[in-house]
C-alpha positions as CSV (number, residue, x, y, z in Angstrom):
1,M,25.6,-2.5,-41.6
2,N,26.1,-0.6,-38.3
3,H,28.8,-1.5,-36.0
4,H,28.4,-0.4,-32.2
5,H,31.0,-0.2,-29.6
6,D,30.1,0.4,-25.9
7,H,33.1,2.9,-24.1
8,N,33.2,5.6,-21.9
9,H,34.5,9.2,-23.4
10,N,36.5,11.3,-20.3
11,H,34.9,14.7,-20.6
12,N,36.4,17.4,-18.4
13,H,32.6,18.5,-17.4
14,D,29.6,16.6,-15.2
15,H,26.7,15.5,-17.1
16,S,24.4,12.8,-16.8
17,H,24.2,10.8,-20.0
18,D,26.1,8.3,-20.9
19,H,28.6,7.7,-23.9
20,N,27.5,4.8,-25.8
21,H,28.1,5.7,-29.8
22,N,27.4,4.0,-32.8
23,H,30.4,4.5,-35.1
24,D,30.0,4.7,-38.7
25,Q,32.9,6.8,-39.1
26,D,36.3,5.9,-40.1
27,Q,37.7,6.7,-36.0
28,D,40.2,3.6,-36.0
29,H,37.9,1.2,-37.1
30,H,38.9,-0.6,-40.4
31,H,35.8,-3.1,-41.5
32,D,35.4,-4.1,-44.8
33,I,31.9,-2.3,-45.2
34,R,34.0,1.3,-44.6
35,S,35.1,0.5,-48.0
36,E,31.6,0.2,-49.5
37,L,30.1,3.3,-48.6
38,T,30.7,6.1,-50.5
39,E,31.8,9.7,-49.3
40,T,28.1,10.8,-49.0
41,E,26.8,7.8,-47.4
42,K,29.9,8.1,-44.7
43,L,28.4,11.9,-44.2
44,A,25.0,10.9,-43.7
45,R,26.2,8.6,-40.9
46,L,28.0,11.1,-39.3
47,L,25.3,14.1,-39.6
48,N,23.0,11.6,-38.0
49,H,25.3,10.8,-35.3
50,W,25.9,14.5,-34.7
51,I,22.5,15.4,-34.3
52,A,21.6,13.2,-31.8
53,H,25.2,13.7,-29.8
54,N,24.0,17.3,-29.9
55,Q,20.4,16.5,-28.6
56,S,21.8,14.7,-25.6
57,H,23.9,17.7,-24.7
58,A,21.5,20.3,-25.4
59,D,19.3,18.1,-22.7
60,T,22.0,17.9,-20.4
61,Y,22.7,21.8,-20.8
62,D,18.7,22.2,-20.1
63,Q,19.1,20.2,-17.0
64,W,21.9,22.3,-15.8
65,A,20.1,25.4,-16.8
66,R,17.0,24.3,-14.8
67,R,19.1,23.5,-11.7
68,I,21.1,26.4,-11.3
69,K,18.2,28.7,-11.8
70,D,16.2,26.8,-9.2
71,Q,19.6,28.2,-7.1
72,G,18.8,31.4,-8.0
73,D,21.1,31.9,-10.6
74,S,18.8,33.4,-13.3
75,P,21.9,35.0,-15.6
76,T,23.8,31.9,-15.4
77,A,20.9,29.6,-16.4
78,D,19.6,32.0,-19.0
79,L,23.6,31.1,-20.7
80,L,23.1,27.8,-20.3
81,F,19.7,28.2,-22.2
82,E,21.2,30.1,-24.7
83,A,23.8,27.1,-25.4
84,V,20.3,25.0,-25.9
85,N,19.5,27.0,-28.7
86,A,22.8,27.4,-30.3
87,T,23.1,23.1,-29.8
88,H,19.5,23.2,-31.5
89,S,21.0,25.8,-34.3
90,I,23.6,23.7,-35.1
91,S,21.4,20.2,-35.1
92,K,19.2,22.0,-37.8
93,L,22.3,23.2,-40.1
94,F,23.1,19.1,-40.1
95,E,19.8,18.2,-40.6
96,K,19.8,20.7,-43.6
97,A,22.9,19.3,-44.6
98,L,21.5,15.3,-44.4
99,E,18.4,16.3,-46.9
100,R,20.2,17.8,-49.3
101,L,22.6,14.6,-49.5
102,K,19.1,12.3,-50.2
């Protein structure tokens, strides 16, 4: 069973995506279904969430890299593009961990 909450996270950075998340982890949400999930099932749900969340952030980093590059600041853009790649690398590790759980 999937339980969905819409809410905003206050971050100290500007980005264009919203932060509506499915909370499949045990963060202050105590529902009977949580006790029915094994630790492996909980981790699998978290990994899926983290992968999607990372993609959202990588998209934002990429958008800002393109914006700043268009303003003529290629060195800063290059650093942001590196952050995009690093974020994708982290997600690949999460994907590998998810595969091991199956």
